[in-house]
Legacy VTK file of the C-alpha trace (Angstrom):
# vtk DataFile Version 3.0
C-alpha trace
ASCII
DATASET POLYDATA
POINTS 368 float
42.414 92.168 77.225
44.715 91.533 80.219
48.225 90.484 79.503
51.233 89.486 81.794
54.365 91.205 80.696
57.714 89.951 82.142
59.566 92.565 84.177
63.037 93.439 83.291
64.576 92.265 86.568
63.086 90.426 89.533
63.427 92.335 92.745
65.257 90.265 95.388
63.847 92.557 98.148
60.273 92.053 97.111
60.964 88.354 96.731
61.575 88.126 100.558
58.996 90.636 101.418
56.117 88.867 99.444
55.573 86.244 102.212
55.103 89.034 104.711
52.700 90.864 102.303
50.858 87.518 101.777
50.426 87.124 105.529
49.144 90.632 105.875
46.625 90.175 103.021
45.499 86.863 104.565
44.803 88.670 107.818
42.962 91.552 106.094
40.789 88.975 104.179
40.206 87.193 107.481
38.736 90.429 108.930
36.247 90.649 106.054
35.280 86.937 106.426
34.761 87.253 110.177
32.602 90.351 109.534
30.454 88.391 107.171
30.072 85.586 109.647
28.791 88.010 112.298
31.897 87.759 114.562
33.869 90.642 115.919
36.818 90.562 113.508
39.303 92.070 115.934
38.322 89.646 118.656
38.584 86.730 116.186
42.085 87.687 115.086
43.176 88.102 118.731
41.678 84.697 119.493
43.570 83.110 116.594
46.906 84.920 116.684
47.411 85.911 120.353
45.388 83.911 122.806
46.910 80.497 122.027
50.373 81.742 122.858
49.523 84.192 125.698
51.035 82.046 128.395
53.950 79.542 128.786
51.717 76.563 128.291
50.615 78.029 124.939
54.196 78.625 123.888
55.079 75.111 124.795
52.165 73.712 122.697
53.385 75.858 119.835
56.735 74.031 119.928
54.929 70.690 119.997
52.936 71.511 116.836
55.924 73.233 115.098
58.152 70.172 115.239
56.395 67.960 112.729
55.660 70.743 110.361
59.354 71.979 110.513
60.837 68.572 109.879
58.475 67.914 106.861
59.150 71.422 105.414
62.911 71.420 105.845
63.132 68.076 104.009
60.854 69.292 101.248
63.046 72.353 100.698
65.858 70.133 99.511
63.648 68.383 96.945
62.098 71.570 95.762
65.558 73.150 95.337
66.232 70.360 92.911
62.941 71.047 91.166
61.566 67.724 92.355
58.026 68.377 93.505
57.543 65.897 96.340
53.824 66.345 97.410
53.803 63.237 99.500
55.164 64.445 102.900
51.791 63.552 104.421
52.015 60.028 103.306
55.700 59.691 104.262
54.897 61.086 107.680
52.106 58.478 108.125
54.332 55.653 107.068
57.113 56.819 109.442
54.615 56.745 112.247
53.566 53.252 111.245
56.995 51.781 110.932
58.164 53.380 114.201
55.000 52.155 115.954
55.520 48.516 114.816
59.044 48.530 116.268
57.885 50.276 119.448
55.143 47.564 119.923
57.549 44.673 119.304
59.864 46.177 122.059
57.087 47.250 124.418
58.672 45.237 127.287
62.250 46.106 126.419
64.299 48.582 128.522
67.516 50.315 127.536
68.806 53.374 125.776
68.931 51.568 122.400
65.173 51.227 122.109
64.394 54.931 121.237
67.018 55.254 118.523
65.776 52.087 116.919
62.233 53.352 116.970
63.381 56.691 115.369
65.394 54.938 112.746
62.519 52.787 111.888
60.279 55.803 111.495
62.856 57.577 109.198
63.256 54.360 107.104
59.428 54.200 106.765
59.430 57.698 105.199
62.339 56.862 103.006
60.694 53.575 101.752
57.639 55.550 100.793
59.514 58.346 99.104
61.886 55.794 97.553
59.047 54.277 95.585
58.301 57.599 93.998
62.083 58.081 93.379
62.322 54.734 91.504
59.242 55.602 89.383
60.679 58.962 88.560
64.269 57.949 87.754
63.630 54.608 86.137
60.295 55.252 84.347
60.139 59.005 84.131
56.861 59.068 86.031
55.664 62.496 87.231
56.479 62.656 90.883
53.624 65.142 91.664
51.057 62.404 90.600
52.752 59.469 92.251
53.418 61.193 95.636
49.931 62.589 95.822
48.443 59.178 95.145
50.716 57.553 97.664
49.369 59.788 100.410
46.032 58.063 100.157
47.611 54.706 100.023
49.597 55.442 103.121
46.435 56.622 104.904
44.607 53.380 104.107
47.518 51.217 105.056
47.627 53.013 108.396
43.903 52.542 108.952
44.263 48.916 108.016
47.039 48.382 110.618
45.432 50.263 113.372
42.178 48.469 112.907
43.911 45.082 112.399
47.322 43.680 113.344
48.478 46.616 115.509
45.123 47.107 117.325
45.357 46.747 121.136
43.541 43.521 121.949
42.708 44.973 125.381
41.666 48.342 124.053
37.890 47.646 124.022
37.821 47.483 120.240
39.004 51.119 119.775
41.105 51.725 116.679
44.389 52.314 118.537
47.440 50.348 119.515
48.683 49.656 123.009
50.627 52.407 124.771
54.336 52.353 124.032
56.886 51.410 126.711
58.846 54.180 128.474
61.945 53.370 126.626
60.282 54.084 123.258
58.950 57.525 124.148
60.764 60.727 123.454
61.997 62.528 126.464
60.430 65.778 127.730
62.752 68.748 127.378
60.830 71.098 129.676
59.205 69.944 132.805
55.312 70.221 133.135
54.943 70.702 129.395
54.672 68.425 126.373
57.775 69.870 124.686
59.674 66.770 123.667
62.988 65.860 122.011
61.365 65.987 118.617
61.725 69.745 118.624
65.396 69.395 119.154
65.577 66.961 116.248
63.755 69.498 114.140
66.094 72.347 114.985
69.053 69.989 114.362
67.669 69.186 110.968
67.336 72.998 110.112
71.065 73.430 110.853
72.008 70.330 109.079
70.142 71.199 105.926
71.483 74.730 106.034
75.046 73.358 106.099
74.256 70.824 103.423
72.786 73.390 100.927
75.142 76.343 101.639
78.404 74.724 102.683
78.686 71.437 100.747
79.435 70.521 97.156
76.454 68.010 97.263
74.117 70.911 98.095
75.647 72.997 95.162
74.973 70.201 92.801
71.283 70.106 93.949
70.879 73.809 93.432
72.511 73.723 90.018
70.273 70.728 89.029
67.177 72.705 90.109
68.263 75.865 88.066
69.407 74.060 84.974
69.384 70.307 84.686
71.242 70.447 81.305
74.004 72.409 82.823
74.223 69.954 85.658
74.533 67.034 83.250
77.232 68.847 81.209
79.079 69.425 84.509
79.162 65.796 85.135
76.707 65.784 88.074
74.834 62.524 88.655
71.343 63.711 88.067
69.792 60.345 88.963
71.738 60.043 92.168
70.785 63.552 93.242
67.172 62.940 92.505
67.341 59.783 94.730
69.116 61.741 97.460
66.578 64.654 97.518
63.516 62.354 97.595
64.959 60.058 100.193
66.110 62.886 102.426
62.745 64.525 102.328
60.934 61.367 102.883
63.207 60.432 105.782
62.708 63.732 107.621
58.850 63.376 107.006
59.047 59.819 108.424
60.931 61.226 111.458
58.131 63.759 111.959
55.618 60.879 111.967
57.520 58.744 114.469
58.102 61.881 116.601
54.327 62.245 116.867
53.612 58.665 117.940
56.556 58.430 120.219
55.995 61.998 121.545
52.708 63.727 122.396
50.420 60.751 121.349
52.385 57.836 122.876
50.621 55.191 120.667
49.397 54.532 117.185
46.117 56.063 116.256
44.371 56.814 112.978
44.727 60.587 113.401
48.544 60.983 113.613
48.424 64.177 111.584
45.770 66.828 110.947
47.547 67.522 107.518
51.023 68.560 108.715
52.528 67.159 105.524
50.280 69.251 103.304
50.868 72.365 105.464
54.592 71.875 105.110
54.367 72.488 101.311
52.956 75.865 102.008
55.607 76.511 104.799
58.474 75.572 102.533
57.344 78.157 99.926
56.387 80.741 102.483
59.877 80.305 103.945
61.482 80.868 100.514
63.121 77.358 100.814
65.607 78.838 103.279
66.025 77.189 106.665
65.552 80.289 108.777
62.394 81.340 106.711
61.022 77.855 107.044
61.465 77.897 110.800
59.566 81.202 111.079
56.911 79.996 108.685
56.551 76.776 110.628
55.864 78.695 113.802
53.214 80.733 111.952
51.521 77.625 110.634
51.556 75.933 114.032
49.954 79.021 115.464
47.141 78.859 112.731
46.501 75.308 113.818
46.255 76.318 117.473
44.306 79.376 116.596
41.664 77.461 114.582
41.109 75.069 117.560
40.794 78.031 119.866
38.359 79.848 117.599
36.291 76.736 117.470
36.083 76.480 121.313
35.783 80.202 122.032
33.810 81.578 119.129
32.056 78.511 117.809
33.704 78.895 114.333
34.227 75.805 112.193
37.607 74.010 112.482
37.845 74.282 108.646
38.901 77.875 109.274
42.438 76.599 109.623
42.333 75.203 106.182
40.776 78.456 104.781
43.632 80.550 106.159
46.249 78.049 104.808
44.599 78.301 101.356
44.432 82.069 101.403
48.083 82.263 102.482
49.132 80.066 99.522
46.922 81.973 97.179
48.241 85.371 98.111
51.833 84.091 98.206
51.514 82.857 94.574
49.764 86.068 93.488
52.544 88.127 95.032
55.152 86.073 93.261
53.365 86.441 89.854
53.257 90.219 90.319
56.914 90.372 91.271
57.991 88.669 88.048
55.332 90.081 85.679
53.360 93.420 85.325
49.807 93.582 84.274
49.144 95.256 80.967
45.666 96.184 79.603
45.952 95.449 75.931
43.074 96.890 73.746
41.372 94.351 71.595
42.175 94.728 67.994
39.248 95.346 65.632
39.848 93.740 62.205
38.426 96.117 59.495
36.095 94.647 57.006
37.788 94.215 53.476
36.330 96.617 50.862
35.468 93.739 48.570
33.105 92.236 51.203
31.445 95.575 51.740
30.990 96.161 47.951
29.446 92.643 47.556
27.070 93.375 50.543
26.028 96.603 48.897
25.308 95.019 45.576
23.303 92.326 47.205
LINES 1 369
368 0 1 2 3 4 5 6 7 8 9 10 11 12 13 14 15 16 17 18 19 20 21 22 23 24 25 26 27 28 29 30 31 32 33 34 35 36 37 38 39 40 41 42 43 44 45 46 47 48 49 50 51 52 53 54 55 56 57 58 59 60 61 62 63 64 65 66 67 68 69 70 71 72 73 74 75 76 77 78 79 80 81 82 83 84 85 86 87 88 89 90 91 92 93 94 95 96 97 98 99 100 101 102 103 104 105 106 107 108 109 110 111 112 113 114 115 116 117 118 119 120 121 122 123 124 125 126 127 128 129 130 131 132 133 134 135 136 137 138 139 140 141 142 143 144 145 146 147 148 149 150 151 152 153 154 155 156 157 158 159 160 161 162 163 164 165 166 167 168 169 170 171 172 173 174 175 176 177 178 179 180 181 182 183 184 185 186 187 188 189 190 191 192 193 194 195 196 197 198 199 200 201 202 203 204 205 206 207 208 209 210 211 212 213 214 215 216 217 218 219 220 221 222 223 224 225 226 227 228 229 230 231 232 233 234 235 236 237 238 239 240 241 242 243 244 245 246 247 248 249 250 251 252 253 254 255 256 257 258 259 260 261 262 263 264 265 266 267 268 269 270 271 272 273 274 275 276 277 278 279 280 281 282 283 284 285 286 287 288 289 290 291 292 293 294 295 296 297 298 299 300 301 302 303 304 305 306 307 308 309 310 311 312 313 314 315 316 317 318 319 320 321 322 323 324 325 326 327 328 329 330 331 332 333 334 335 336 337 338 339 340 341 342 343 344 345 346 347 348 349 350 351 352 353 354 355 356 357 358 359 360 361 362 363 364 365 366 367
């Protein structure tokens, strides 16, 4: 019989090393999978982890894919610190893209510096509206936020599909499900010439710094951490638990919405059904892989963006399925959780107890 026995003290060193160990175990498992698929495992890993960033163009594309993941993950880290499990970053990202696209299309002929800030604010508000619904349900009706945010992801996707096939579809787009191209004033400026690196990456880095300051240098961040560690102690200390829950969910939703509008106003330049290949879901893994710390989340976001690029490269070069990206994400999360369990618990093999038969029963059996 296998039993998990709590360790005396959790190792802080191993807590930070476990993401590295999880990544190594994921790569080793990948070698086995590639071998079973009949592909040279070393060549496959090089194709996934090195080839996409082997030149300046690849590094630029890494930044483009990192920006939305980083924005979503850094927002989720605040909610997760408060033990509020916002699983709806994907839906909040989609709604941010939808809200921002609506404003951009209404101002398609407008010119001026004020257009882009208005589009970005609309996108952030879209994410906040979507997470705000979950916040109201949680605070007022004690509804489980895991269930509501997951379900709202699918609602957001279908609202986006309705909009892009209906009122926001380009009337001159030959019936393709996409909006008109945004005006120049609504597009994020390019930071590096001859690349697609846009201002969204700068916003993501600013968000990392801002969240670090909030959580480590402000009393509000201290309250969030206390609420996450012990909600009862937070209430006894006079902290406004409901207000903190609203703040955490609205902040994470706003940053996810900013990620969504950053995609449509950045590399895409219009509203399409495929705003995100799953950045909001990947951000959940990134937040835990980065140990809810801004620097760790930044590094984990770069790794996750590399996996997205590597999956596409493996599909093109080696003929492997694009689902490879999801497989690596799943293995990474599995090994991370397994490492965390083994850090906090040790495995004990407990022999099964054999209950002896009472003498009275033996005697009755003999007489019979």
